[in-house]
N, C-alpha and C positions, 0 to 999 in steps of 0.2 A: 504494500500500500504506500502511496506517495503523498507526502504532505508538503504544503508550502507555508512556512511560518514567517511572521513579521517580526523582525528583530530591530531593536533600537540601539544604535552605536553612538557613543559620545565622542564626537570629533571636535576638536578645538578649531575655530572659536564657536561653532554652532552645532546643534543636534541635527543629524541626518538620518532619515528612515531608509532602510535597506530590506529587500526580500531575499532570503537565503534558502536554498533547497535543503531539506532535511529528510533523511530516510529513517523510518521508525519500524522496528521489527513488529510483525503482526502474526499471531498464532494461526496455524493452518485450519482451513475449513473445507469440507467436502460435501457438496450437494448430492443427494442420492441419485444414483443412476436409474434409468428405466428398469422395470422388473424383467422385461423381455425385449430382446432384439431379434428380428428376423432378417436373414440375408440369404442371397443366392450363393450357390457354390462358386468358388474362384473369385468372389468379390471381397471387398474390404468393409470395415465397420468404423464409424466415427462415434465414439462414446459420448453421451450427453452429460456425463459427470463433469461438474465444474469445481475446480480447486481454487481456493483463495488463500492468500497469505504472503508475507514477505519475510525472508527470501522465499522464492517460489517453491512450494512443497514438491517433494518427489513422490510420484504415485507408482505403485507396483501392482501388477495384475497377476493373479494366481489362478491356476486350474490344476486340480488333482495334485496339489502340493508343489507344483512347479511354478517358478516366478518368471517375470519378464516375457510374457506371452506376446507374440506378434500376430495381430488380427488382420493380416493381409493375405489375399489369395486363400481364403478360408476353405477348408475341406470338410468332409463328413466327420472326420475324427476330432475336429475342433468344436463341434457342437457340444453343449452341456452347460454346467454351472460355473460361474467365475466369481472371484472375490477381488474387489478393488480396495487397496489399503493405502491410506494417506496418513502417515505418522500414526496417530491413535484412532483414526476414523476408518470405519469399514462399511462397504456397501457390496451387495451381491446382485447378480443378474443371471438370467438364463438366455443362452444364445441358441436360437432355433435355426436350422438350416433348411431353406426351401430348395428342393432339388427334384429333378425328373426321376422316373422309375429306374432302379438298378436293373442289371441283367436278371432275367427270370430264372428262378430256382426250381429245381425238382421235376420239371417237365421233361421227360425222356422217352425215347422209343421203347416200345414194349410189345410182347406177344401175349395172346390170350387163347384160351380153349373155347370152342363153341359151347354156349350155354352158361358160361361163367359170368361173374360180375367183374367189371373193370373200373378203376378210378384213376383219372388223370388230375394231377395237382399242379396249380400255377400260383406262384407268389413272387413278389418283388418288394423292395423297400423304396421309400420316397416320401417326400413331404410337400403337399398333402398326400395322405395315403392313396396309392393308386386304385383306380377302378379297373375291372377286367371285362374283356369282351372275347368271345370265342368264335372261331370260324370252323365249321365241321359239317359233315354229311347229315342231312336232316332225317335222322332215324327216330322212330317213336319211342325207342327204349333208352334214349339219352336224356339226361336231366342235368341241370346246373345247381350247385350248392355253394354258398359262401359262408365263411365263418372266420372271424377275427383276422381279416385282411388276407385270407387265402380263398382262392376260387377252385372248385373241383367240378369236373365232368364225371358223372356216374353213369355207366352203361350196365344195364341189367339184362341177363339172359342174352349175352352177346351172340351175334350172328355174323355171317360174311358181309352183311350190309354195313357193319361197323369197321370194316377194314378201311384204312386210309389215313390221311393227314389231319391233325387237329392243331389248330393255331390259336395260341393265347396272346392277346394284346393287353399290356398293362399301360394305363394312361393316367396322367394328371395334367394340370394346367401348364406345367413346365416341359412336357415332352411325352414321348411314348416309346415303347420297345415291345418287340414280339418274338415269339419262339414257336417252332413247329415240332411236334412229335408224331411219329407214325405208329399206328397199331397194325399188327399182323397176326394171322392165325398161327399158333405154335406148330412148327414142323410141317407146314403146308405152304403152297405157293399161290393161295387165293389172291385175287385182286378184285376190287369193287367194279361192278359192271356199270354203275350209274354214278355220274359225277354231279354233285350239287355244292352249293355254297350258301351258308346262312350266317348272319351276324346276330348275336344274342338280342332277343326282343327287349331285354332289360335296358338296352342303350337307346338314348334319344339322339345319339350322335351317329354320323355316317362316316365310316372309314373305308377308303378304297383299297381293300386288301383282298387279293385273289390268290386262292390256293388250288393247285392242281393235284388231285389225288392219284 
């Protein structure tokens, strides 16, 4: 903090007023940070925490016990809770990363036996949490189920009509990613005689995704 003080100096033969700059130490102050910051991956963040005091206080940022964190080109690993320390003042905030869906997990090619039940699982990480849309042959024994961020296709009493490619698309407002798995009859060379494509009726959006079985 900077002060301008008026001082009176006695100069012979008359009094003269002078203004002299004077620096006065002032204790540190830290205004609270926002509780939550949201950023896109590979971007940087400007903290809204304001420090006051003279000399200028030193501020240290901690995460998971580590100090001097650099919040530039932020990655998924840097999301989480942070502590800002300014001398004896402490403030905390949560850093949320907004990112497109990751690569799809667990969806792989598989074989089935005629009359069995088959389950295809599709999941991806992302913020906001991704929504899922499937492209597959429109057989009456195929249904979709969703649970805790995971989408499944369940085929009951599988037949040769269920042979083919099944594509899962994970989508949020920051991007989308897809993966295709193929179902085949175990130990046989069947191929599907009819080719169809559908997109889940749960979606109000249209994606131009074409899959050849």
